[in-house]
C-alpha positions in Angstrom: -30.2 28.1 32.0 -29.8 25.3 34.6 -33.3 24.1 34.1 -32.8 23.7 30.4 -29.6 21.6 30.9 -31.6 19.5 33.4 -34.3 19.0 30.9 -31.7 18.1 28.2 -30.1 15.6 30.5 -33.4 14.2 31.6 -34.4 13.6 28.0 -31.2 11.7 27.3 -31.5 9.6 30.4 -35.2 8.8 30.1 -34.9 7.8 26.4 -31.9 5.4 26.4 -33.1 3.6 23.3 -33.1 6.7 21.2 -29.8 8.0 22.6 -28.2 4.6 22.1 -29.4 4.1 18.5 -28.7 7.7 17.5 -25.2 7.6 19.0 -24.4 4.1 17.6 -25.5 5.2 14.1 -23.2 8.2 14.2 -20.4 6.1 15.6 -20.6 3.7 12.7 -20.7 6.5 10.1 -17.9 8.5 11.6 -15.7 5.5 12.3 -15.9 4.5 8.6 -15.1 8.0 7.6 -12.0 8.1 9.9 -10.8 4.6 8.9 -11.1 5.3 5.1 -9.6 8.8 5.2 -6.7 7.7 7.5 -5.9 4.7 5.2 -5.9 6.8 2.0 -3.7 9.5 3.5 -1.3 7.0 5.1 -1.0 5.0 1.8 -0.1 8.1 -0.2 2.5 9.2 2.4 4.0 5.7 2.5 4.4 5.5 -1.2 5.9 9.0 -1.4 8.4 8.2 1.4 9.4 4.7 0.0 9.5 5.2 -3.8 13.3 4.4 -3.9 12.8 1.3 -1.9 9.9 0.2 -4.1 11.9 0.8 -7.3 15.1 -0.5 -5.4 17.1 2.2 -7.3 17.1 5.8 -8.6 17.0 4.7 -12.2 16.1 1.5 -14.0 17.3 0.9 -17.6 15.0 -1.7 -19.1 15.3 -3.5 -22.5 14.2 -6.7 -24.2 17.8 -7.5 -25.2 21.3 -7.4 -23.5 22.9 -4.0 -23.7 26.0 -3.8 -26.0 29.4 -3.1 -24.4 29.3 0.4 -25.8 25.8 1.0 -24.4 27.0 -0.2 -20.9 30.0 2.1 -21.1 27.7 5.0 -22.0 25.4 4.2 -19.2 28.3 4.0 -16.7 29.7 7.3 -17.9 26.4 9.2 -17.8 25.6 7.9 -14.3 28.9 9.4 -13.1 31.4 8.5 -10.5 30.1 7.2 -7.2 27.1 5.4 -8.8 26.3 1.8 -8.0 24.9 -0.7 -10.4 22.9 -3.9 -10.3 21.9 -6.2 -13.1 18.8 -8.3 -13.4 17.0 -10.5 -16.0 13.5 -11.9 -15.7 11.5 -14.4 -17.6 8.6 -16.9 -17.2 8.9 -20.6 -16.9 7.2 -23.6 -15.5 8.6 -24.7 -12.1 8.0 -28.1 -10.6 7.3 -28.1 -6.9 5.8 -30.5 -4.4 2.3 -29.7 -5.6 3.1 -30.1 -9.3 4.1 -27.7 -12.0 3.3 -24.0 -11.7 4.0 -21.0 -13.9 6.6 -18.8 -12.2 8.4 -15.6 -12.9 12.1 -16.2 -12.6 14.3 -13.2 -11.6 18.0 -13.6 -11.8 19.8 -11.0 -9.6 23.4 -10.2 -8.8 25.2 -9.6 -5.5 24.4 -5.9 -5.4 20.6 -6.2 -5.5 18.7 -4.4 -4.1 20.4 -1.0 -4.2 17.9 0.4 -1.7 16.3 -1.7 1.1 17.2 -5.2 1.9 16.1 -8.8 1.5 13.5 -9.3 4.3 14.2 -13.0 5.1 11.2 -14.6 7.0 11.6 -15.8 10.5 10.3 -19.2 9.4 13.7 -20.1 8.1 16.6 -19.1 5.9 19.9 -17.3 5.9 20.5 -13.6 6.5 20.1 -11.4 3.4 23.8 -10.8 2.7 24.7 -14.5 3.1 21.9 -15.7 0.8 23.0 -13.2 -1.9 26.4 -14.8 -1.9 24.9 -18.2 -2.0 22.7 -17.3 -5.0 25.8 -16.5 -7.1 27.9 -19.5 -6.1 25.3 -22.3 -5.7 22.1 -23.5 -7.5 19.8 -22.1 -4.8 16.6 -20.1 -4.9 14.9 -17.3 -3.0 11.2 -16.9 -2.9 8.5 -15.1 -1.0 6.5 -16.8 1.8 3.4 -16.8 -0.4 5.2 -18.5 -3.3 6.7 -21.1 -1.0 3.3 -22.0 0.4 1.7 -22.1 -3.1 4.4 -24.6 -4.2 4.4 -26.4 -0.8 8.2 -25.7 -0.4 10.3 -24.8 2.5 14.0 -24.0 3.0 16.0 -27.0 1.8 13.4 -28.3 -0.6 14.5 -29.1 -4.2 12.9 -27.5 -7.3 13.4 -28.5 -10.9 13.9 -25.5 -13.3 14.8 -26.3 -16.9 17.8 -28.5 -17.0 18.9 -27.7 -13.4 17.8 -28.7 -9.9 17.8 -25.9 -7.3 17.5 -25.9 -3.6 15.4 -23.3 -1.7 17.9 -21.3 0.3 15.6 -18.9 2.1 12.1 -17.6 2.2 11.3 -13.9 2.1 8.6 -12.3 4.2 7.8 -9.9 1.3 9.0 -9.3 -2.2 11.9 -6.8 -2.1 10.4 -4.8 -5.0 7.0 -4.6 -3.3 3.6 -5.4 -4.6 3.3 -2.0 -6.3 6.2 -2.7 -8.7 3.6 -4.0 -11.2 0.9 -6.5 -11.8 2.5 -10.0 -12.2 1.1 -13.0 -13.9 2.8 -15.5 -11.7 4.7 -15.7 -8.3 8.3 -14.6 -8.3 11.3 -16.8 -7.6 14.8 -15.3 -7.3 18.0 -17.1 -8.4 21.6 -16.0 -9.0 22.5 -14.2 -12.2 25.4 -16.6 -12.7 23.1 -19.6 -12.3 20.5 -18.6 -14.8 22.4 -19.9 -17.8 22.6 -23.3 -16.3 18.8 -23.7 -16.6 19.1 -23.8 -20.4 16.1 -21.4 -20.7 18.0 -18.4 -22.0 17.9 -19.3 -25.7 17.0 -17.6 -28.9 13.4 -16.7 -28.9 13.0 -16.6 -25.1 11.0 -13.7 -23.8 13.5 -12.0 -21.4 13.5 -8.6 -19.8 16.9 -7.1 -19.0 17.1 -4.5 -16.3 20.0 -2.4 -15.0 19.4 -0.7 -11.7 21.4 2.5 -11.0 21.8 4.2 -7.6 23.2 7.7 -8.1 25.2 9.8 -5.6 23.1 11.8 -3.2 23.9 15.1 -5.0 23.2 13.8 -8.5 20.3 15.2 -10.6 18.1 12.1 -11.2 15.9 13.8 -13.7 18.8 15.2 -15.8 20.6 11.8 -15.8 17.4 10.0 -16.9 16.9 12.5 -19.7 20.5 12.0 -20.9 20.2 8.2 -20.7 16.9 8.3 -22.6 18.3 10.6 -25.3 21.5 8.6 -25.7 20.3 5.0 -25.4 16.6 5.4 -26.3 17.2 6.2 -30.0 19.7 5.1 -32.5 19.8 6.6 -36.0 16.4 8.1 -35.5 14.8 4.7 -34.6 13.5 3.4 -31.2 16.2 1.2 -29.7 13.7 -0.5 -27.3 15.5 0.8 -24.2 13.4 2.5 -21.5 14.5 4.5 -18.5 12.3 4.6 -15.4 12.8 6.9 -12.4 11.1 7.4 -9.1 9.3 10.4 -10.6 7.8 8.1 -13.2 6.7 5.8 -10.4 5.4 8.7 -8.4 3.3 9.9 -11.3 1.9 6.4 -12.0 1.2 5.8 -8.3 -0.2 9.3 -8.0 -2.8 8.5 -10.6 -3.5 5.1 -9.1 -3.7 6.3 -5.5 -5.7 9.3 -6.6 -8.4 7.1 -8.1 -8.3 4.8 -5.1 -8.6 7.7 -2.7 -11.5 9.1 -4.7 -13.2 5.7 -4.4 -12.5 5.6 -0.6 -13.8 9.2 -0.3 -17.0 8.3 -2.1 -17.4 5.3 0.2 -16.9 7.4 3.3 -19.3 10.0 1.9 -22.0 7.3 1.3 -21.6 6.1 4.9 -21.9 9.6 6.3 -25.0 10.3 4.1 -26.6 7.0 5.2 -25.8 7.9 8.9 -27.3 11.3 8.4 -30.5 9.9 6.8 -30.9 7.4 9.6 -30.3 10.1 12.3 -32.9 12.3 10.7 -35.4 9.5 10.6 -34.7 8.7 14.3 -35.0 12.3 15.4 -38.1 12.9 13.3 -39.8 9.9 15.1 -38.6 11.3 18.4 -40.1 14.7 17.7 -43.5 13.2 16.6 -43.6 11.1 19.8 -43.0 14.1 22.0 -45.4 16.6 20.4 -47.5 16.8 23.5 -44.4 17.5 25.7 -43.5 20.3 23.3 -47.0 21.7 23.5 -46.9 21.6 27.4 -43.6 23.5 27.4 -44.9 26.2 25.1 -48.1 26.5 27.2 -46.0 27.0 30.4 -44.2 30.0 28.9 -41.3 28.5 26.9 -40.5 30.1 23.6 -40.1 28.3 20.4 -36.4 29.3 20.3 -35.9 27.8 23.8 -37.4 24.6 22.7 -35.4 24.6 19.5 -32.2 25.2 21.6 -33.1 22.3 23.9 -33.3 19.9 20.9 -30.1 21.2 19.4 -28.2 20.9 22.7 -29.5 17.3 23.0 -28.4 16.4 19.5 -25.0 18.2 19.9 -24.2 16.2 23.0 -25.0 13.0 21.3 -23.1 14.0 18.2 -20.0 15.0 20.2 -20.1 11.8 22.2 -20.4 9.8 19.0 -17.4 11.6 17.5 -15.2 11.0 20.5 -16.2 7.3 20.7 -15.7 7.0 16.9 -12.2 8.3 17.2 -11.4 5.8 19.9 -12.9 3.0 17.8 -11.0 4.1 14.7 -7.7 4.2 16.7 -8.4 0.7 18.0 -9.2 -0.7 14.6 -6.3 0.9 12.7 -3.7 -1.6 14.0 -5.9 -4.4 12.7 -6.2 -2.6 9.3 -2.5 -2.2 9.2 -2.0 -6.0 9.7 -4.5 -6.8 7.0 -2.5 -4.7 4.5 0.9 -5.6 5.8 1.6 -7.7 2.6 0.8 -4.8 0.3 4.2 -3.1 0.7 7.5 -3.9 2.2 7.4 -1.5 5.2 4.4 -1.5 7.5 2.0 1.3 6.8 1.8 3.9 9.6 -1.9 4.3 10.1 -3.1 7.0 12.5 -5.8 9.5 12.9 -4.3 13.0 12.6 -5.6 16.2 14.1 -7.3 17.4 10.9 -9.3 14.2 10.6 -10.2 14.4 14.3 -11.4 17.9 13.9 -13.4 17.0 10.8 -15.1 14.1 12.7 -16.0 16.5 15.6 -17.4 19.1 13.2 -19.4 16.5 11.3 -20.7 15.0 14.6 
């Protein structure tokens, strides 16, 4: 047996070009497989663990008109004691910044927003989250994401004209508190106080406004049952649709599940393609190697070696290269994951925890 291991090692050492190309090809294929599968799994786990933060509440009651006093009383009663509420209105308008006029989504929030999570104020300037919420209600100030501030060439202290009022940028957010997955928006988002929205003169008859009421239920509350009662009570009046919609984290999970499912299928297909290409290239390289060493095979068979021994020698050589490629691919994937996490850090509020788990490592070893 020792002589066969020596022959295997000799072949690997004497053919560095083949060994390097074969291993490098597998490293590229397996690294792509590990990165893609790790990202897909981590994104799914992140969304499932942060649904409430992404929705910023347990329930959201949405309508295209203000709720009547009776409807608000019904909503409060159905939510039950211990529930917390937050109101919000949103609409689109042109905002004049340093670089001219730009279409912007204006979101007027109250002091209680967000019910889950916090306002991630950027280190580049601004007040703490709790202080800026107080300022939004008492003063004509704005809150915007870092990307919006850069697009409008604004910074904390800059003045912005909105409708009939002039606002000052109070703070800049590192990320949108509702997260990028809250929906596809047509324009960047700017936050202002709910009490200051009327001063803009933009809330008039015919304005396209979305009214939202965020509800945070007590920990022991049945979110699904409460949402069902709200939908039944507020969703219909006299047999007609009232235009009021109730959204829960389960609804978001279902929508995200479909979205992430399609995304993961695409990533899985991409990783499969990379593995197939790596396999085809490996087969081509090994076929060329076998053809080039046909005489050596004939000599071994002439000296008394069996076909099975020669076959085992080749399998051992390929197995060593495959295992080496799998281990190196795991190290390469672990080194590249932090870079991938930074690239997608603006996708959601919390940083995605990317790592190669034991199942993925085992799969890479088996494939290698």
